[in-house]
C-alpha positions in Angstrom: 95.8 185.9 112.0 96.8 186.9 115.5 95.7 184.7 118.5 94.3 187.9 120.3 91.5 187.8 117.7 89.7 185.1 119.6 89.3 185.4 123.4 89.2 181.5 123.7 91.3 178.4 124.5 93.6 177.1 121.8 91.4 174.4 121.0 88.5 176.8 120.2 90.8 179.0 118.2 91.2 175.7 115.8 87.6 175.0 115.7 86.9 178.9 115.1 89.3 179.0 112.3 87.9 175.8 110.6 84.5 177.4 111.0 85.6 180.6 109.4 87.3 178.5 106.5 83.9 176.5 106.0 85.9 173.2 106.7 84.7 170.2 108.9 87.5 168.3 110.9 86.7 165.4 108.7 87.4 167.4 105.7 90.8 168.5 107.2 91.9 164.9 107.8 90.9 164.1 104.1 93.1 166.7 102.8 95.8 165.4 105.1 95.6 162.1 103.8 95.9 163.3 100.4 99.3 164.6 101.3 100.4 161.5 103.3 99.1 159.2 100.2 101.6 161.0 98.0 104.5 160.0 100.3 103.1 156.6 100.4 101.8 156.9 103.9 98.7 155.2 105.4 95.7 157.4 105.9 94.9 158.9 109.3 91.1 157.9 110.7 88.6 160.8 109.5 88.0 161.3 113.3 91.9 162.0 114.1 91.2 165.8 114.4 88.6 165.7 117.1 91.2 165.3 119.8 92.8 168.5 118.5 89.6 170.3 119.3 89.0 169.4 122.9 89.1 171.8 125.8 92.5 170.2 126.8 93.8 169.4 123.2 95.8 166.6 122.1 98.5 168.2 120.0 99.3 166.4 116.8 102.6 164.5 115.7 105.1 167.0 114.1 104.2 165.3 110.7 100.5 165.6 111.0 101.1 169.2 112.2 102.9 170.1 109.3 100.3 168.7 107.0 97.6 170.4 108.7 99.1 173.6 108.5 99.9 173.2 105.0 96.3 172.5 104.3 95.1 175.2 106.3 97.5 177.7 104.9 96.2 176.5 101.3 92.6 176.9 102.3 93.0 180.3 104.0 95.1 181.8 101.3 97.6 183.2 103.8 100.1 181.4 106.0 98.7 179.8 109.1 101.3 179.1 111.6 101.4 176.7 114.8 101.1 179.6 117.0 97.8 180.8 115.2 96.2 177.7 116.2 97.6 177.2 119.5 100.0 174.3 118.7 103.2 176.2 119.9 102.4 175.5 123.6 104.3 173.0 125.5 103.2 169.4 124.7 101.3 167.7 127.4 103.1 165.1 129.3 102.6 161.7 127.5 100.7 159.1 129.4 101.7 155.6 129.6 100.4 153.4 126.8 99.8 149.8 127.1 100.8 149.1 123.7 104.1 150.4 124.2 104.9 147.2 125.9 102.0 144.7 125.3 104.0 141.7 126.6 103.7 143.4 130.2 100.3 145.0 130.2 97.3 143.6 131.7 95.4 141.8 129.0 92.0 143.3 129.4 93.3 146.9 129.6 95.5 146.3 126.7 92.7 145.1 124.5 90.5 147.9 125.6 93.2 150.3 124.7 93.4 148.7 121.1 89.6 149.0 120.6 89.5 152.6 121.0 91.0 153.4 117.7 93.8 155.5 116.1 96.8 154.4 118.7 98.5 152.5 115.8 98.8 156.1 113.9 101.3 156.9 116.5 104.7 157.9 114.8 106.9 157.8 117.9 106.7 153.8 118.5 110.2 152.4 118.6 111.3 148.9 117.6 112.0 146.7 120.5 115.1 144.5 120.4 116.8 142.0 122.6 115.0 141.0 125.9 112.3 143.4 125.1 111.4 141.8 121.8 111.7 138.1 122.6 110.3 138.5 126.4 106.5 138.0 125.3 107.4 134.9 123.2 109.6 133.6 126.3 106.5 133.8 128.5 104.6 131.4 126.2 106.9 128.7 127.5 105.6 129.1 131.0 102.0 128.2 130.1 98.6 129.8 130.6 98.3 132.0 133.7 95.7 130.2 136.2 93.7 133.1 137.2 93.1 134.0 133.6 91.7 130.6 132.8 89.2 130.9 135.6 87.9 134.4 134.6 84.2 134.3 133.9 82.9 135.1 130.5 81.1 138.4 130.5 79.3 138.5 127.1 77.4 135.8 125.3 79.1 134.4 122.2 77.3 132.7 119.4 78.7 130.7 116.5 77.5 133.1 113.9 79.6 136.0 115.5 82.5 133.8 116.0 82.2 132.4 112.4 82.0 136.0 111.1 85.4 136.8 112.5 87.0 133.7 111.2 85.8 134.4 107.9 87.1 138.0 108.1 90.5 136.7 108.9 90.6 134.5 105.7 89.1 137.4 103.7 91.7 139.6 104.9 94.6 136.9 104.1 93.2 136.5 100.5 93.1 140.1 99.6 96.5 140.6 101.1 97.9 137.3 99.0 96.4 138.7 95.8 97.0 142.6 96.3 99.4 143.1 99.0 99.2 145.4 102.0 97.2 148.2 100.0 96.6 151.0 102.4 92.7 150.3 102.1 93.0 146.8 102.8 95.6 147.7 105.8 93.0 150.2 107.2 90.2 147.6 107.1 92.4 144.9 108.6 93.3 147.3 111.5 89.7 148.2 112.1 88.8 144.5 112.3 91.9 143.8 114.8 90.7 146.9 116.8 86.8 145.8 116.9 87.8 142.1 117.7 89.9 143.3 120.5 86.8 144.5 122.2 84.9 141.2 121.7 87.9 139.2 123.0 88.2 141.7 126.1 84.4 140.8 126.9 84.5 136.9 126.2 87.3 135.6 128.1 86.4 132.3 129.8 86.5 128.6 128.8 84.5 126.7 126.1 84.8 125.9 122.5 83.5 129.2 121.2 86.0 131.1 123.3 88.8 128.7 121.9 87.6 129.5 118.4 87.5 133.2 119.0 91.0 133.3 120.6 92.5 131.3 118.0 90.9 133.5 115.3 92.3 136.7 117.1 95.7 135.3 117.1 95.5 134.6 113.5 94.2 137.8 112.8 97.2 139.3 114.8 99.6 137.4 112.7 98.1 138.6 109.3 97.6 142.4 110.5 101.2 142.2 111.6 102.5 140.7 108.4 100.7 143.4 106.4 102.2 146.2 108.8 105.6 144.7 108.3 104.8 144.6 104.3 103.8 148.4 104.7 107.4 148.8 106.2 105.5 150.0 109.7 107.8 147.9 111.5 107.2 149.0 115.4 103.6 148.8 114.7 103.8 145.2 113.3 105.7 144.3 116.4 103.0 145.5 118.8 100.5 143.7 117.0 102.6 140.4 117.0 103.2 141.1 120.8 99.6 141.5 121.4 98.7 138.0 119.8 101.5 136.5 122.0 99.9 138.4 125.0 96.6 136.7 124.6 98.1 133.3 123.9 100.0 133.5 127.2 96.7 133.5 129.0 94.4 131.7 126.6 96.7 129.1 124.9 95.6 125.9 126.1 94.0 124.5 122.8 96.4 122.9 120.3 94.8 125.1 117.6 95.7 128.1 119.6 99.1 127.0 120.2 99.9 126.3 116.7 98.5 129.6 115.3 100.6 131.2 118.2 103.8 129.2 116.8 102.9 130.8 113.2 102.7 134.4 114.7 106.0 133.9 116.4 107.6 132.6 113.3 106.1 135.6 111.3 107.8 138.0 114.1 111.1 136.1 113.7 111.0 136.8 110.0 110.5 140.4 110.6 113.5 140.3 112.9 115.7 138.6 110.5 114.5 141.0 107.6 115.8 143.8 110.0 119.0 142.2 110.9 118.2 141.5 114.5 119.6 138.1 114.2 119.7 137.0 117.8 116.0 137.9 118.3 115.0 136.0 115.1 116.9 132.9 116.3 115.4 133.1 119.7 112.0 133.6 118.7 112.1 130.6 116.1 113.5 128.4 118.7 110.5 129.1 120.7 108.1 128.7 117.8 109.7 125.1 117.1 109.1 124.1 120.6 105.4 124.2 120.3 103.9 120.7 121.2 102.3 118.5 118.6 103.1 120.6 115.7 101.3 119.5 112.3 103.8 118.8 109.8 102.9 121.7 107.8 103.3 124.1 110.6 106.7 122.5 111.2 107.5 123.3 107.7 106.5 126.8 107.9 108.7 127.5 110.9 111.7 125.5 109.2 111.3 127.7 105.9 111.5 130.8 108.2 114.7 129.3 109.8 116.3 128.9 106.4 115.8 132.6 105.6 117.0 133.6 109.2 120.2 131.4 108.9 121.0 132.9 105.6 120.7 136.6 107.1 123.2 135.6 109.9 125.6 133.9 107.4 125.2 130.4 108.8 125.3 128.1 105.6 125.4 124.7 107.4 122.0 126.0 109.1 120.5 126.7 105.8 121.1 123.2 104.4 119.9 121.7 107.8 116.6 123.8 108.0 115.9 123.4 104.3 116.1 119.6 104.7 113.6 119.8 107.6 111.2 122.0 105.6 111.4 119.5 102.9 111.1 116.4 105.3 107.9 118.2 106.9 106.3 118.8 103.3 107.0 115.2 102.3 105.3 113.8 105.4 101.7 115.3 105.4 99.5 114.5 108.3 96.2 115.8 107.3 96.2 118.2 110.1 97.4 121.5 107.8 95.8 124.6 109.1 94.2 126.8 106.5 96.8 129.7 106.8 99.8 127.2 106.2 98.7 125.8 102.8 100.8 128.5 101.0 104.0 126.6 101.6 105.2 124.3 98.9 108.7 123.0 97.6 108.7 126.0 95.3 108.5 128.4 98.3 111.3 126.4 100.1 113.4 127.1 97.0 112.8 130.8 97.1 113.8 131.0 100.8 116.8 128.8 100.1 118.0 131.1 97.2 117.2 134.2 99.3 119.2 132.6 102.1 122.3 131.9 99.9 122.1 135.5 98.5 122.2 136.8 102.1 125.2 134.5 102.7 126.8 136.3 99.7 126.9 133.1 97.9 124.8 134.4 94.9 126.0 131.4 92.5 124.5 129.0 94.9 121.1 131.1 94.9 120.7 131.2 91.2 119.3 127.8 90.7 116.8 128.2 93.4 115.5 131.5 92.5 115.3 130.5 88.9 113.2 127.5 89.7 111.1 129.8 92.1 110.6 132.7 89.1 109.6 129.8 86.7 107.1 127.9 88.8 103.3 129.1 88.4 103.1 131.6 91.0 99.6 131.7 93.2 100.8 134.5 95.2 101.8 137.7 93.0 104.0 139.3 96.0 105.9 136.2 96.3 106.7 136.0 92.7 107.7 139.8 92.7 110.2 139.1 95.7 111.7 136.0 93.8 112.3 138.2 90.6 113.9 140.9 92.7 115.9 138.3 94.5 117.0 136.9 91.0 117.8 140.4 89.8 120.1 141.0 92.7 121.7 137.6 92.3 122.4 137.9 88.6 123.8 141.5 89.4 126.2 140.1 91.9 127.3 137.4 89.3 128.3 140.3 86.9 125.2 139.7 84.6 124.0 143.6 84.8 121.8 143.3 81.3 119.9 140.3 82.8 119.3 142.0 86.1 117.8 145.2 84.3 115.6 143.0 82.2 114.4 141.5 85.8 114.0 144.7 87.3 111.8 145.7 84.1 109.7 142.6 84.9 109.6 143.6 88.7 108.5 146.8 87.9 105.5 145.8 85.8 104.6 143.5 88.8 104.6 146.5 91.2 101.7 148.1 89.3 99.7 145.0 90.5 101.0 144.6 94.1 100.7 147.1 96.8 103.8 146.5 99.0 105.9 149.2 100.2 108.6 146.6 101.2 108.8 145.6 97.5 108.9 149.1 96.3 111.8 149.8 98.5 113.7 147.0 97.5 113.0 147.6 93.7 114.4 151.2 94.1 117.3 149.8 95.9 118.1 147.3 93.5 117.7 149.5 90.7 120.0 152.2 92.0 122.7 149.5 92.4 122.5 148.0 89.0 122.6 151.5 87.6 125.8 152.1 89.7 
């Protein structure tokens, strides 16, 4: 097909081609999502093709363009190229996105941008490290912004609306704990996060309901960020974490909000440690630990994260010190445990300790901790899977390759019940190492 067949702008060329092929834009995206699913990618919004059909079109990202052309070619029975649909033209200049740097963005504009939809599908987001990664958390130490605290509420909240959001956050946590970051659950979580962003943007002000809403949004940002991290969508996870910190900077006046923020910062630090950004992880955890009046359970969560981070940076003294801190906090409960901190037990601390010794290249020290974690009754399937994989890595490094293969077989069965790209990648990496 030559472009000259259509006396119309490029966007209309694509629309005409879809009409000729008997396809709606949603059908095109559905076929693209089938291709993405085979690669383990998350699905696009079914409305993602509409910007490609505007009078001044938004051009698809390279991988989406390749998928779309493959779908169109299969449907047409002939080769459809980028020039056939006007995608060979120069790309329009990219406009500034607030989500590129949430820590510096005006809060209301940032939340409005998030609520618009598919910005998290962008594949050109980059991980931020160094000062750019820790600045949003450092800003929390400066306290709330006075002007934002005095901002009037522009929508009427009610207990039922706020309660529904709080329940949705808990439901999302339960789904993630039981099944991992399955693409459907993650899509649902991102949808909740986007829609709640709009509610938060329209309900800034003071009062108990606003405090509850803001706390729920920070908890939601932590949960969605964790799911993106588990799906190995690391830049997107970081932007979600930073957005929660950005809200907390203006709204973090209540203790519950501050404690939820400390948990969010600790999860961001865990991601940094997993990716070997050791200075970022240490800085974030120091900030989280400085949160005032931390309940014992929250102090234990932060200490558990510090155990793992210390192992990743090869600091055995810190591994022992933070393990003692975590167990001390667990041993002195204060009846103020937030619902999101109930997952942490001594078995979980053992798992983090074994993982830390493994990272320190001391696998013999890791064996008893990881064995204890694997043998314990696991309330969370993904945690059990991670412990099995860690133990397989450990025994393989100790020269027990047969035992490592048995554990990898066990992990392979667990992977069928837990959707976690992070665990799938680790299983493949370990399997290759044991086979070698």
